[in-house]
NUKOL-43598 format. One record per residue: residue in one letter; x, y, z of N, C-alpha, C in turn. Coordinates in steps of 0.1 Angstrom, whole numbers, padded with zeros to 4 digits, always signed. Layout:
AXYZXYZXYZ
...
// end
This chain:
X+1075+1065+0678+1064+1069+0687+1060+1057+0695
X+1058+1045+0689+1053+1033+0696+1064+1029+0707
X+1076+1031+0703+1087+1027+0712+1087+1036+0724
X+1085+1049+0723+1085+1058+0734+1073+1055+0743
X+1061+1052+0737+1050+1048+0745+1052+1035+0753
X+1058+1025+0747+1062+1013+0754+1071+1015+0765
X+1081+1024+0763+1091+1027+0774+1084+1034+0785
X+1075+1043+0782+1068+1050+0793+1059+1041+0801
X+1052+1032+0794+1043+1022+0801+1052+1013+0810
X+1063+1008+0804+1071+0999+0813+1077+1007+0825
X+1080+1019+0823+1085+1027+0834+1075+1028+0845
X+1062+1031+0841+1051+1033+0851+1048+1019+0858
X+1049+1008+0850+1047+0995+0857+1058+0992+0867
X+1070+0996+0863+1082+0994+0872+1080+1002+0885
X+1077+1015+0883+1075+1024+0895+1063+1020+0903
X+1052+1016+0897+1040+1013+0905+1042+1000+0913
X+1050+0991+0908+1052+0978+0915+1065+0978+0923
X+1064+0974+0936+1076+0973+0944+1085+0961+0940
X+1097+0961+0944+1106+0950+0941+1100+0937+0946
X+1105+0926+0941+1101+0912+0945+1087+0909+0940
X+1081+0917+0932+1069+0914+0925+1056+0914+0935
X+1058+0918+0947+1046+0919+0956+1040+0932+0956
X+1027+0933+0958+1020+0946+0958+1023+0952+0972
X+1026+0964+0972+1029+0971+0985+1016+0976+0991
X+1013+0972+1003+1001+0975+1010+1002+0989+1016
X+0991+0994+1021+0990+1007+1028+1000+1007+1039
X+1000+0997+1047+1010+0996+1058+1024+0996+1054
X+1027+0988+1043+1041+0988+1038+1045+1001+1032
X+1036+1008+1025+1039+1021+1019+1041+1031+1030
X+1033+1031+1041+1034+1040+1052+1048+1038+1059
X+1051+1025+1061+1064+1022+1067+1076+1028+1058
X+1075+1027+1045+1085+1032+1037+1086+1047+1038
X+1074+1054+1039+1074+1068+1041+1082+1072+1054
X+1080+1063+1065+1087+1065+1077+1101+1059+1078
X+1107+1057+1066+1120+1051+1064+1122+1038+1071
X+1111+1030+1072+1111+1017+1077+1116+1016+1092
X+1115+1027+1099+1120+1027+1113+1113+1017+1122
X+1101+1013+1119+1093+1004+1127+1094+0990+1123
X+1102+0987+1113+1104+0974+1108+1118+0969+1113
X+1121+0956+1109+1134+0950+1113+1145+0956+1106
X+1143+0963+1094+1153+0968+1086+1151+0983+1083
X+1154+0992+1092+1153+1006+1089+1162+1010+1078
X+1159+1020+1070+1167+1025+1059+1181+1029+1065
X+1191+1026+1057+1205+1029+1061+1207+1044+1064
X+1199+1053+1058+1201+1067+1060+1198+1072+1074
X+1190+1064+1081+1186+1068+1095+1191+1059+1106
X+1199+1049+1103+1203+1040+1114+1212+1046+1124
X+1221+1055+1119+1230+1062+1129+1222+1071+1138
X+1212+1078+1133+1203+1086+1141+1195+1078+1151
X+1190+1067+1147+1183+1058+1156+1192+1052+1167
X+1204+1049+1164+1213+1043+1173+1216+1054+1184
X+1218+1066+1180+1221+1077+1189+1209+1082+1198
X+1198+1084+1192+1187+1090+1199+1175+1081+1203
X+1173+1070+1195+1162+1062+1198+1166+1047+1197
X+1174+1043+1206+1180+1029+1205+1170+1018+1205
X+1158+1021+1210+1147+1010+1210+1143+1007+1196
X+1145+1017+1187+1141+1014+1173+1153+1009+1165
X+1165+1011+1170+1177+1007+1163+1180+0992+1164
X+1179+0987+1177+1181+0973+1179+1169+0967+1186
X+1159+0962+1178+1147+0957+1184+1149+0944+1191
X+1160+0937+1189+1162+0924+1196+1166+0926+1210
X+1170+0938+1214+1174+0941+1228+1163+0946+1237
X+1151+0946+1232+1140+0951+1239+1137+0941+1251
X+1138+0946+1263+1136+0938+1275+1121+0934+1277
X+1119+0923+1283+1105+0919+1286+1099+0929+1296
X+1086+0931+1295+1079+0941+1303+1080+0937+1318
X+1083+0946+1326+1083+0944+1340+1074+0954+1348
X+1070+0951+1359+1061+0959+1367+1070+0970+1374
X+1077+0978+1367+1085+0989+1372+1077+1002+1370
X+1083+1013+1375+1077+1026+1375+1076+1031+1360
X+1063+1032+1355+1061+1038+1342+1054+1052+1343
X+1053+1057+1355+1046+1070+1357+1055+1082+1356
X+1068+1079+1358+1078+1090+1358+1086+1090+1345
X+1083+1100+1337+1090+1101+1324+1090+1115+1319
X+1097+1118+1309+1097+1131+1302+1095+1129+1287
X+1088+1138+1281+1085+1137+1267+1097+1143+1259
X+1099+1136+1247+1110+1140+1238+1104+1140+1224
X+1110+1149+1216+1108+1148+1201+1122+1148+1195
X+1124+1138+1187+1137+1137+1179+1134+1139+1165
X+1141+1149+1158+1138+1152+1144+1150+1148+1135
X+1147+1140+1125+1156+1136+1115+1154+1144+1103
X+1164+1152+1099+1162+1161+1087+1169+1154+1075
X+1163+1156+1063+1168+1150+1051+1165+1159+1039
X+1172+1158+1028+1169+1165+1016+1165+1156+1004
X+1166+1143+1006+1160+1134+0996+1155+1122+1004
X+1144+1115+0999+1138+1104+1005+1141+1092+0997
X+1145+1081+1002+1149+1069+0994+1138+1062+0987
X+1125+1064+0992+1114+1058+0986+1104+1067+0978
X+1107+1080+0978+1099+1089+0971+1107+1097+0961
X+1101+1098+0949+1108+1106+0939+1100+1119+0937
X+1102+1129+0945+1096+1141+0944+1105+1152+0948
X+1103+1164+0943+1112+1176+0947+1107+1183+0959
X+1115+1184+0969+1112+1191+0981+1124+1198+0986
X+1123+1208+0994+1135+1215+0999+1141+1208+1011
X+1132+1204+1020+1136+1198+1032+1125+1188+1037
X+1130+1177+1042+1121+1167+1049+1124+1166+1063
X+1115+1162+1071+1117+1161+1086+1108+1149+1091
X+1115+1140+1098+1107+1129+1104+1108+1132+1119
X+1097+1136+1125+1096+1138+1140+1091+1126+1147
X+1099+1121+1156+1096+1109+1164+1093+1114+1179
X+1081+1113+1183+1077+1117+1196+1078+1105+1205
X+1084+1106+1217+1085+1095+1226+1085+1099+1241
X+1083+1090+1249+1084+1092+1264+1097+1084+1268
X+1106+1091+1275+1117+1085+1281+1115+1083+1296
X+1115+1071+1300+1112+1068+1315+1125+1071+1323
X+1122+1075+1335+1133+1078+1345+1141+1065+1348
X+1134+1054+1348+1140+1041+1350+1148+1037+1338
X+1161+1036+1339+1169+1033+1327+1167+1019+1321
X+1161+1010+1329+1158+0997+1324+1147+0996+1314
X+1138+1007+1314+1127+1007+1304+1131+1014+1291
X+1126+1009+1280+1129+1015+1267+1120+1027+1265
X+1123+1035+1255+1115+1046+1252+1102+1041+1246
X+1091+1048+1249+1078+1045+1243+1075+1055+1232
X+1074+1050+1220+1071+1059+1208+1056+1062+1209
X+1053+1075+1209+1039+1079+1210+1033+1085+1197
X+1042+1090+1188+1037+1096+1176+1048+1097+1166
X+1045+1097+1153+1055+1100+1143+1048+1109+1133
X+1055+1120+1129+1050+1129+1119+1061+1131+1109
X+1057+1131+1096+1066+1133+1085+1062+1146+1078
X+1072+1155+1076+1070+1168+1070+1078+1169+1057
X+1072+1175+1047+1079+1179+1035+1077+1194+1033
X+1088+1201+1030+1087+1216+1028+1091+1220+1014
X+1084+1230+1009+1086+1234+0995+1086+1249+0994
X+1094+1254+0984+1094+1268+0981+1084+1271+0970
X+1081+1262+0962+1072+1264+0950+1059+1257+0952
X+1048+1264+0950+1035+1259+0952+1032+1247+0943
X+1036+1249+0930+1033+1238+0920+1040+1225+0924
X+1052+1225+0929+1059+1213+0933+1052+1207+0946
X+1047+1215+0955+1040+1210+0966+1027+1203+0962
X+1020+1209+0953+1008+1203+0948+1010+1191+0940
X+1021+1190+0933+1024+1178+0925+1027+1166+0936
X+1035+1170+0946+1039+1160+0956+1026+1155+0963
X+1017+1164+0967+1005+1161+0973+0997+1151+0965
X+0996+1154+0952+0988+1146+0942+0995+1132+0941
X+1008+1131+0941+1014+1118+0940+1011+1110+0953
X+1011+1116+0965+1008+1109+0977+0993+1104+0976
X+0984+1113+0971+0970+1109+0970+0969+1097+0960
X+0976+1097+0949+0975+1086+0939+0980+1073+0946
X+0991+1074+0953+0996+1062+0959+0987+1056+0970
X+0980+1064+0977+0971+1059+0988+0957+1055+0982
X+0953+1061+0971+0941+1057+0965+0942+1042+0961
X+0954+1039+0955+0956+1025+0951+0956+1015+0963
X+0959+1019+0975+0961+1010+0986+0950+1011+0997
X+0940+1019+0994+0929+1021+1005+0916+1016+0999
X+0906+1015+1009+0893+1012+1005+0884+1024+1006
X+0887+1033+1014+0879+1046+1016+0888+1058+1016
X+0882+1069+1011+0890+1081+1011+0881+1093+1014
X+0887+1104+1019+0879+1116+1022+0888+1128+1019
X+0883+1138+1012+0891+1150+1009+0883+1162+1014
X+0891+1172+1019+0885+1184+1024+0895+1195+1022
X+0890+1207+1022+0898+1219+1020+0892+1231+1029
X+0901+1239+1035+0897+1250+1043+0908+1260+1043
X+0905+1273+1041+0914+1284+1041+0927+1281+1033
X+0926+1275+1022+0937+1273+1013+0945+1260+1016
X+0941+1253+1027+0948+1240+1030+0940+1229+1025
X+0947+1218+1020+0940+1206+1015+0943+1195+1024
X+0933+1186+1026+0935+1174+1035+0930+1162+1028
X+0937+1151+1029+0933+1138+1024+0934+1128+1035
X+0924+1120+1036+0923+1109+1046+0921+1096+1039
X+0927+1085+1044+0926+1072+1037+0924+1062+1048
X+0916+1051+1044+0913+1040+1053+0914+1027+1045
X+0920+1017+1050+0920+1004+1044+0912+0995+1054
X+0900+0993+1052+0891+0985+1061+0894+0970+1059
X+0900+0966+1048+0903+0952+1046+0915+0947+1055
X+0923+0956+1059+0935+0953+1066+0935+0960+1079
X+0933+0953+1090+0932+0960+1103+0945+0960+1111
X+0955+0953+1106+0968+0953+1112+0977+0963+1106
X+0986+0969+1114+0995+0979+1109+0988+0992+1107
X+0994+1000+1098+0989+1013+1095+0977+1012+1085
X+0965+1014+1089+0954+1013+1080+0946+1026+1079
X+0950+1036+1087+0944+1049+1086+0956+1060+1086
X+0955+1068+1076+0965+1079+1074+0958+1091+1069
X+0965+1102+1071+0961+1115+1066+0973+1124+1063
X+0971+1133+1054+0981+1143+1051+0975+1156+1046
X+0982+1167+1049+0977+1180+1046+0987+1188+1039
X+0983+1196+1030+0991+1206+1023+0987+1219+1028
X+0996+1226+1035+0993+1239+1041+1003+1250+1036
X+0998+1262+1038+1007+1274+1035+1011+1281+1048
X+1024+1283+1050+1029+1289+1062+1036+1302+1058
X+1030+1313+1059+1035+1326+1055+1047+1331+1063
X+1049+1326+1074+1060+1331+1083+1072+1321+1083
X+1071+1309+1077+1082+1300+1077+1092+1303+1065
X+1104+1297+1066+1113+1299+1056+1109+1292+1043
X+1102+1281+1044+1097+1274+1032+1082+1274+1033
X+1075+1281+1024+1061+1285+1025+1051+1273+1025
X+1054+1263+1017+1044+1252+1015+1049+1240+1022
X+1040+1233+1029+1043+1221+1037+1033+1210+1036
X+1038+1198+1035+1029+1186+1036+1032+1179+1049
X+1022+1177+1057+1023+1169+1070+1016+1156+1068
X+1024+1145+1070+1018+1132+1069+1018+1126+1083
X+1006+1120+1086+1004+1114+1100+0996+1101+1098
X+0997+1093+1108+0988+1081+1109+0976+1085+1117
X+0965+1077+1114+0953+1080+1121+0945+1091+1113
X+0932+1091+1115+0923+1101+1109+0909+1100+1116
X+0900+1108+1111+0887+1109+1116+0877+1100+1109
X+0881+1092+1100+0872+1083+1093+0867+1072+1101
// end
């Protein structure tokens, strides 16, 4: 019995602490959720997608210096990366989707401007969706200074703020919703920013 308890404790210590012995911040955890696309080393599962659709995130070294060229003529784009498992999350979901919203300028010398990123997880089973939502809450409680929870019409919302760290992602929110017309009924939407 003691041996099982020790193994369970060691497992949770290993899972709670990231590699290299450093505590993962709210910004670092958010970047992991976004498959590290905004860092110098995006996850290998998404590099081909970035190279094809969002080259400004694929090779950040080739970003040209800002010039006073036309930034008023552009069109909006949304590029969606679909996946069935997430390299940094251990939870059951049917489908995941990373939506990258950007503006593509008519001037080919300008890079795409990323305007928003949304991360979706879809579930067929309500219990699995609620467990995943709870795991996200637990992870952000550990990394935030303030939190706010709300519920309306069956949807749950969690908002987190890290007031100690003003650089990077220090405000996030996610919602668990029910979509009665979609193929997968339960969805979690993760976004940066919130009303706190």
